[in-house]
C-alpha positions as CSV (number, residue, x, y, z in Angstrom):
1,M,109.2,133.8,118.2
2,W,108.5,137.0,116.3
3,I,109.8,140.1,118.1
4,W,109.2,143.7,117.1
5,H,111.1,146.3,119.0
6,V,110.5,150.1,119.1
7,S,113.3,152.5,118.4
8,T,115.2,153.7,121.5
9,T,114.9,157.4,120.9
10,T,112.8,159.1,123.5
11,I,110.6,162.1,122.9
12,M,109.8,161.3,119.3
13,N,108.5,157.8,119.9
14,Y,104.7,157.5,119.6
15,L,105.1,154.2,121.5
16,P,106.9,153.5,124.8
17,S,110.6,153.1,123.9
18,N,111.0,149.9,125.9
19,L,107.9,148.2,124.4
20,E,108.2,145.1,122.2
21,F,105.9,142.5,120.8
22,K,106.7,138.9,121.4
23,D,104.3,136.5,119.6
24,G,101.7,139.2,119.5
25,V,101.9,140.0,123.3
26,A,103.1,143.5,124.3
27,F,106.0,143.7,126.8
28,I,107.6,146.7,128.5
29,G,111.0,145.3,129.3
30,D,110.3,141.9,130.9
31,T,106.8,142.8,131.9
32,S,103.9,141.4,129.9
33,L,101.1,143.9,129.5
34,L,98.7,141.1,129.1
35,E,99.6,139.9,132.6
36,V,99.4,143.5,133.9
37,A,95.9,143.7,132.5
38,K,94.9,140.5,134.3
39,E,96.3,141.6,137.6
40,Y,95.1,145.2,137.7
41,G,92.1,145.1,135.5
42,T,91.0,147.3,132.6
43,P,90.7,150.1,131.6
44,L,94.2,150.8,132.9
45,Y,96.8,153.5,132.4
46,V,100.3,152.1,132.0
47,Y,103.5,154.1,131.9
48,D,106.9,153.0,130.7
49,W,108.7,154.8,133.6
50,E,112.2,154.5,132.1
51,H,111.0,156.2,128.9
52,L,109.5,159.0,131.0
53,R,112.8,159.4,132.9
54,D,114.7,159.5,129.6
55,N,112.4,162.3,128.4
56,I,113.1,164.4,131.5
57,D,116.9,163.9,130.8
58,Y,116.4,164.7,127.2
59,F,114.9,168.1,128.0
60,T,117.5,168.8,130.7
61,N,120.4,168.1,128.3
62,A,118.8,170.0,125.4
63,F,118.1,173.2,127.4
64,G,120.8,173.0,130.0
65,E,120.6,172.7,133.8
66,E,120.5,176.5,134.2
67,T,116.9,176.5,132.8
68,Y,113.9,176.7,135.1
69,F,112.0,173.5,134.2
70,R,108.4,173.7,135.3
71,Y,106.5,170.6,134.2
72,A,102.9,171.3,133.2
73,A,100.9,169.3,135.8
74,K,97.7,169.6,133.7
75,A,99.0,166.9,131.3
76,F,99.2,164.3,134.1
77,I,100.1,164.5,137.8
78,C,100.4,162.1,140.7
79,K,102.6,162.1,143.7
80,A,105.1,159.6,142.2
81,L,105.7,161.8,139.2
82,V,106.2,164.9,141.4
83,K,108.8,162.9,143.3
84,E,110.6,161.9,140.1
85,L,110.7,165.5,138.9
86,D,111.9,166.9,142.2
87,D,114.7,164.3,142.3
88,K,115.8,165.6,138.9
89,G,115.7,169.3,139.9
90,W,112.5,170.1,138.1
91,G,109.6,172.2,139.5
92,V,105.9,172.1,138.5
93,D,103.6,174.5,136.6
94,V,100.3,174.5,138.6
95,V,96.9,176.0,137.9
96,S,94.8,175.0,140.9
97,G,94.9,174.3,144.6
98,G,94.6,170.6,144.0
99,E,97.8,170.6,141.8
100,M,99.6,172.7,144.4
101,A,98.5,170.4,147.2
102,T,99.9,167.4,145.4
103,V,103.3,169.1,144.9
104,Q,103.4,170.4,148.5
105,A,102.5,166.9,149.9
106,V,105.6,165.5,148.2
107,T,108.1,168.3,148.5
108,G,106.9,170.3,151.5
109,T,107.2,173.5,149.5
110,L,106.1,175.3,146.3
111,E,109.3,177.3,145.9
112,N,110.0,175.6,142.5
113,S,106.4,176.0,141.3
114,L,104.9,178.4,138.8
115,F,101.3,179.4,139.5
116,N,99.6,179.8,136.1
117,G,96.1,180.1,134.7
118,T,93.4,182.5,133.8
119,F,91.6,182.4,137.2
120,K,93.2,182.5,140.6
121,N,91.1,182.6,143.7
122,K,92.3,184.2,146.9
123,E,92.4,180.9,148.8
124,E,94.8,179.4,146.2
125,V,97.0,182.4,146.1
126,E,97.3,182.3,149.9
127,F,98.2,178.6,149.8
128,F,100.8,179.2,147.2
129,M,102.5,182.1,149.0
130,Q,102.2,180.4,152.4
131,H,104.3,177.6,151.0
132,N,107.0,179.8,149.6
133,G,105.6,179.7,146.1
134,G,108.0,180.5,143.3
135,H,106.7,182.6,140.4
136,I,103.1,183.7,139.7
137,S,102.2,184.3,136.1
138,V,99.8,187.4,136.0
139,D,97.2,186.6,133.4
140,N,95.2,189.9,133.7
141,R,95.5,193.3,135.3
142,H,92.6,192.6,137.7
143,E,94.6,190.0,139.5
144,I,97.3,192.4,140.6
145,P,95.5,194.1,143.5
146,M,94.5,190.8,145.0
147,L,98.1,189.4,144.7
148,E,99.4,192.6,146.3
149,E,96.9,192.3,149.2
150,V,97.8,188.6,149.9
151,A,101.5,189.3,149.7
152,K,101.1,192.3,152.1
153,N,99.2,190.3,154.6
154,L,101.8,187.6,154.6
155,E,104.6,190.2,154.7
156,R,106.1,188.7,151.6
157,K,107.8,190.0,148.4
158,Q,106.2,187.7,145.8
159,P,108.0,187.3,142.4
160,V,105.6,187.6,139.4
161,I,105.9,187.4,135.7
162,I,103.3,188.8,133.2
163,R,101.8,186.6,130.5
164,I,101.6,188.5,127.3
165,N,99.2,187.5,124.6
166,L,101.1,187.9,121.3
167,D,99.7,187.5,117.9
168,V,102.2,184.8,117.0
169,G,100.4,182.3,114.8
170,A,100.9,178.6,115.5
171,E,100.0,175.8,113.0
172,T,98.1,173.6,115.3
173,H,94.5,172.5,116.2
174,P,92.3,175.5,117.0
175,M,91.4,173.9,120.4
176,V,95.0,174.0,121.6
177,L,95.9,177.5,120.3
178,T,96.6,179.8,123.2
179,S,97.7,183.0,121.6
180,G,96.2,185.7,119.4
181,Y,93.7,188.5,119.8
182,D,90.6,186.3,120.1
183,Q,91.9,184.1,123.0
184,Q,91.2,184.2,126.7
185,F,94.8,183.9,127.8
186,G,97.2,186.6,128.9
187,I,97.4,190.4,128.7
188,S,97.1,192.0,125.3
189,I,100.3,193.7,124.3
190,G,98.5,197.1,124.3
191,F,97.7,196.7,128.0
192,A,100.9,195.0,129.1
193,E,102.7,198.2,129.9
194,E,99.8,199.3,132.3
195,A,100.0,195.9,134.0
196,L,103.8,196.2,134.3
197,Q,103.5,199.6,135.9
198,Q,100.9,198.3,138.4
199,I,103.3,195.5,139.4
200,Y,106.3,197.8,139.6
201,K,104.4,200.2,142.0
202,S,103.2,197.3,144.2
203,P,105.5,197.2,147.3
204,H,105.0,193.5,147.8
205,L,105.3,192.2,144.2
206,L,108.6,191.8,142.5
207,F,108.5,192.0,138.7
208,S,110.6,189.1,137.4
209,G,109.9,188.6,133.8
210,V,107.6,187.8,130.9
211,H,105.6,184.7,129.9
212,V,104.2,183.6,126.7
213,H,102.5,180.4,125.5
214,I,101.6,180.2,121.9
215,G,99.8,176.8,121.8
216,S,100.4,173.1,121.8
217,Q,101.9,170.7,119.3
218,I,104.2,173.3,117.8
219,K,106.5,171.9,115.1
220,D,108.2,175.1,113.9
221,P,111.0,176.4,116.2
222,D,110.8,179.8,114.6
223,R,107.4,180.3,116.3
224,Y,109.2,180.2,119.7
225,K,112.0,182.5,118.3
226,K,109.5,185.1,117.2
227,A,107.5,185.0,120.5
228,M,110.7,185.4,122.6
229,S,111.9,188.2,120.3
230,E,108.7,190.2,120.8
231,C,108.9,189.6,124.6
232,A,112.5,190.8,124.7
233,D,111.5,193.8,122.5
234,F,108.8,194.7,125.0
235,L,111.1,194.4,128.0
236,N,113.8,196.4,126.3
237,S,111.5,199.3,126.0
238,H,110.8,199.2,129.8
239,P,114.3,198.8,131.3
240,A,113.4,200.7,134.5
241,S,111.1,197.9,135.4
242,V,113.8,195.2,135.4
243,E,115.5,195.1,138.8
244,R,117.4,191.8,138.4
245,E,118.0,188.8,136.2
246,V,114.8,188.6,134.1
247,V,112.9,185.4,133.4
248,F,111.8,184.6,129.9
249,D,109.1,181.9,130.1
250,A,108.7,180.4,126.7
251,G,105.8,178.2,127.8
252,G,105.3,174.6,126.6
253,G,103.6,173.2,123.5
254,F,106.6,171.1,122.4
255,F,105.6,168.6,119.8
256,S,104.8,165.0,120.7
257,P,103.9,162.6,117.9
258,Y,100.6,160.7,117.7
259,A,100.4,157.5,115.6
260,G,103.5,158.1,113.7
261,D,103.4,161.9,113.2
262,E,107.0,163.2,112.8
263,V,109.0,166.4,113.2
264,D,112.4,167.0,111.6
265,H,114.0,168.9,114.5
266,E,115.9,167.7,117.6
267,L,114.8,169.4,120.8
268,K,118.1,171.4,120.9
269,V,116.9,173.3,117.9
270,Y,113.9,174.6,119.9
271,A,116.2,175.6,122.8
272,D,118.5,177.5,120.4
273,A,115.6,179.3,118.7
274,I,114.3,180.5,122.1
275,H,117.7,181.9,123.1
276,E,118.2,183.5,119.7
277,G,114.9,185.3,119.9
278,I,115.8,186.7,123.3
279,K,119.2,187.9,122.3
280,E,117.9,189.7,119.3
281,H,116.5,192.5,121.6
282,W,117.9,191.8,125.1
283,S,121.5,192.2,126.2
284,G,121.1,191.8,129.9
285,S,121.2,188.7,132.1
286,Y,118.3,186.4,131.8
287,K,117.1,182.9,132.5
288,V,114.8,180.7,130.4
289,M,111.8,179.0,131.9
290,I,109.9,176.2,130.0
291,E,106.7,174.3,130.8
292,P,106.8,170.9,129.0
293,G,103.9,168.6,129.7
294,R,102.6,166.4,126.9
295,A,106.1,166.0,125.4
296,L,107.3,164.3,128.7
297,V,104.4,161.9,129.5
298,N,102.3,161.3,126.4
299,N,104.2,158.6,124.5
300,P,105.5,156.7,127.6
301,G,101.8,156.1,128.4
302,V,99.3,153.6,127.0
303,I,95.7,152.6,128.0
304,L,94.7,148.9,128.1
305,Y,91.1,148.0,127.3
306,T,89.1,144.7,127.2
307,A,87.1,144.0,124.1
308,G,83.5,143.3,124.7
309,A,80.9,142.5,122.1
310,I,81.8,142.8,118.5
311,K,79.0,144.0,116.3
312,D,79.5,142.6,112.8
313,D,76.0,143.7,111.5
314,R,77.0,147.4,110.8
315,G,77.6,146.8,107.1
316,E,80.7,148.9,106.4
317,K,82.9,147.7,109.3
318,P,82.5,145.8,112.5
319,Y,82.3,147.7,115.8
320,I,84.3,146.6,118.8
321,L,82.8,147.7,122.1
322,V,85.4,148.2,124.9
323,D,85.1,148.7,128.7
324,G,86.4,152.3,128.7
325,G,85.8,155.3,126.5
326,M,85.4,159.1,126.8
327,S,85.6,159.0,130.6
328,D,89.2,157.8,130.5
329,N,90.2,159.3,127.2
330,P,88.1,162.3,126.2
331,R,90.5,163.5,123.5
332,P,88.9,161.8,120.5
333,A,85.5,163.3,121.4
334,L,87.0,166.8,122.2
335,Y,89.7,167.2,119.6
336,G,89.1,164.4,117.1
337,S,92.5,163.0,118.1
338,E,93.7,159.9,116.5
339,H,95.3,157.0,118.5
340,K,96.6,153.7,117.2
341,L,95.2,150.5,118.6
342,F,96.9,147.1,119.0
343,N,95.6,143.7,119.9
344,I,98.1,142.5,122.4
345,S,96.5,139.2,123.3
346,G,98.8,136.9,121.3
347,E,99.4,136.0,117.7
348,K,96.3,136.2,115.5
349,A,95.7,134.3,112.3
350,G,93.4,136.9,110.7
351,E,94.7,139.8,108.6
352,D,94.3,143.3,109.8
353,V,91.0,144.9,108.7
354,V,89.2,148.1,109.6
355,H,87.2,148.2,112.8
356,A,85.5,151.0,114.6
357,V,86.2,150.9,118.3
358,S,83.5,152.4,120.5
359,G,83.5,153.3,124.2
360,R,80.9,152.3,126.8
361,H,79.2,155.6,127.3
362,C,75.8,156.6,125.9
363,E,77.1,159.2,123.5
364,S,77.5,159.0,119.7
365,G,80.8,160.8,120.1
366,D,82.2,158.1,122.3
367,L,84.2,156.6,119.5
368,L,87.8,156.0,120.5
369,V,89.1,155.1,117.0
370,K,87.0,155.4,113.9
371,D,89.2,153.3,111.6
372,A,91.4,150.9,113.7
373,M,93.4,148.2,111.8
374,L,92.9,145.1,114.0
375,P,93.0,141.4,113.3
376,S,89.8,140.1,111.7
377,D,89.8,137.3,114.4
378,T,89.7,139.8,117.3
379,I,87.3,138.4,119.8
380,S,85.5,139.4,123.0
381,G,88.0,139.3,126.0
382,D,91.0,140.3,123.9
383,I,93.2,143.1,125.4
384,L,93.6,146.2,123.2
385,M,96.3,148.8,123.7
386,S,95.8,152.5,122.8
387,S,99.1,154.4,122.1
388,S,100.1,158.0,122.9
389,T,97.7,158.2,125.8
390,G,99.9,159.4,128.6
391,A,98.8,163.0,128.5
392,Y,95.4,164.6,128.9
393,T,93.7,161.3,129.6
394,F,93.9,160.4,133.3
395,A,94.2,164.2,134.0
396,M,90.9,164.8,132.2
397,A,89.1,161.6,133.3
398,S,85.6,161.8,134.7
399,N,82.9,159.7,136.4
400,Y,80.5,160.2,133.5
401,N,77.7,157.6,133.8
402,R,79.2,157.1,137.3
403,V,81.9,154.9,135.8
404,P,84.8,154.5,138.3
405,K,88.0,156.1,137.3
406,S,90.7,153.7,136.1
407,G,93.9,153.0,138.0
408,V,97.4,154.0,137.0
409,V,100.6,151.8,137.1
410,A,104.2,152.3,136.1
411,V,106.4,149.6,134.6
412,T,109.9,150.1,135.9
413,S,113.1,148.1,135.7
414,N,112.1,146.5,139.0
415,G,108.6,145.5,137.9
416,V,105.2,147.1,138.2
417,V,104.4,149.9,140.6
418,E,100.8,151.0,141.3
419,L,100.7,154.8,141.2
420,V,96.9,155.5,141.5
421,N,94.3,153.1,142.9
422,R,91.3,152.2,140.7
423,Q,88.1,153.7,142.0
424,S,85.3,151.4,143.3
425,F,81.6,151.9,142.5
426,Q,81.3,153.3,146.0
427,D,83.9,156.0,145.3
428,T,81.6,157.5,142.6
429,F,79.0,158.5,145.2
430,I,81.3,159.1,148.3
431,N,80.5,162.8,148.3
432,D,76.8,162.5,148.0
433,L,74.8,163.9,150.9
């Protein structure tokens, strides 16, 4: 029996840390993913739940329990994950009423939540405040009167932080860059003082700190240091506005490797850089808030597909057609993201050769992997596993072509747990009139 085992480190694995191959079949612990695919069908999102738990602990240990941990729900959310986070003392960063409702359904409150995002409607703001919502990140000056009105009507003093748009460059994909002059996020530094004064004069809003998010997949800790330093410098020039311990929200964007990408730094280096940046210009009491998303859930997750027809008449390379595609993983089409594919159906005699793996949708862009190294004797019915697909896949899934959304399962030390039911054909038109 040939066994290949993945390293036991957590956040820097691009594969689930408890995954191993036995005679060509992928296992998480004692659970065969081939059997999971047979039982639950494909496409299927599968999470190594112990790896995910380890990632939460890794962040907690690196930053310290005194940190406000606000998991970015946009990466992936379901009730089981909210319960796991709550049990570990984490809150959630939410940007919609749907995300709020998921959190509130599990915890009964939003007191450990951060309400983020560029657009906040009045109904969502009311829901957040009615359920004792924690902090609201003010994205623009025009939100402030509405926040004040809702807080006044609810007779509430609502804590708010302001999101500042800093020109702190980040070496990342332009589609995941969230700071700089030509971006839609946050308040330009030249207008931040005006926003701060608006909040300070609002009787029902409590100014509580500053917020910055420079982008995603940030490898350089100095980017965080510079951002925090500029936030602290801004606050230091407006000391009258700070009534109590101030929150410095460093955002998210912590690096998560895809298909073997690496970073040389341990997570503690990022934590130290954030604190160093604050302390350069701020001598008062403060508390750090962070919003990790992708770094927690991406690499514990995989997607399982079933191979359909294999077109070997393409000339340059054969095409493998699978039963999923851009409806369950839109990232290759949106960002040109690269994922590694494995045939997990058992030992194959053929050598690895280049294949193109295409999704089922009627789009030229529905190409999951352009150059996948897979056994030459891959056949229809084989199960393929796509790595680093735990973030921004299920969360961004659609019913394009009215394809039902895939189910989600977790592999735990006690076996397989179903987290989200697979949709039926009927579910795709349930809201039609």
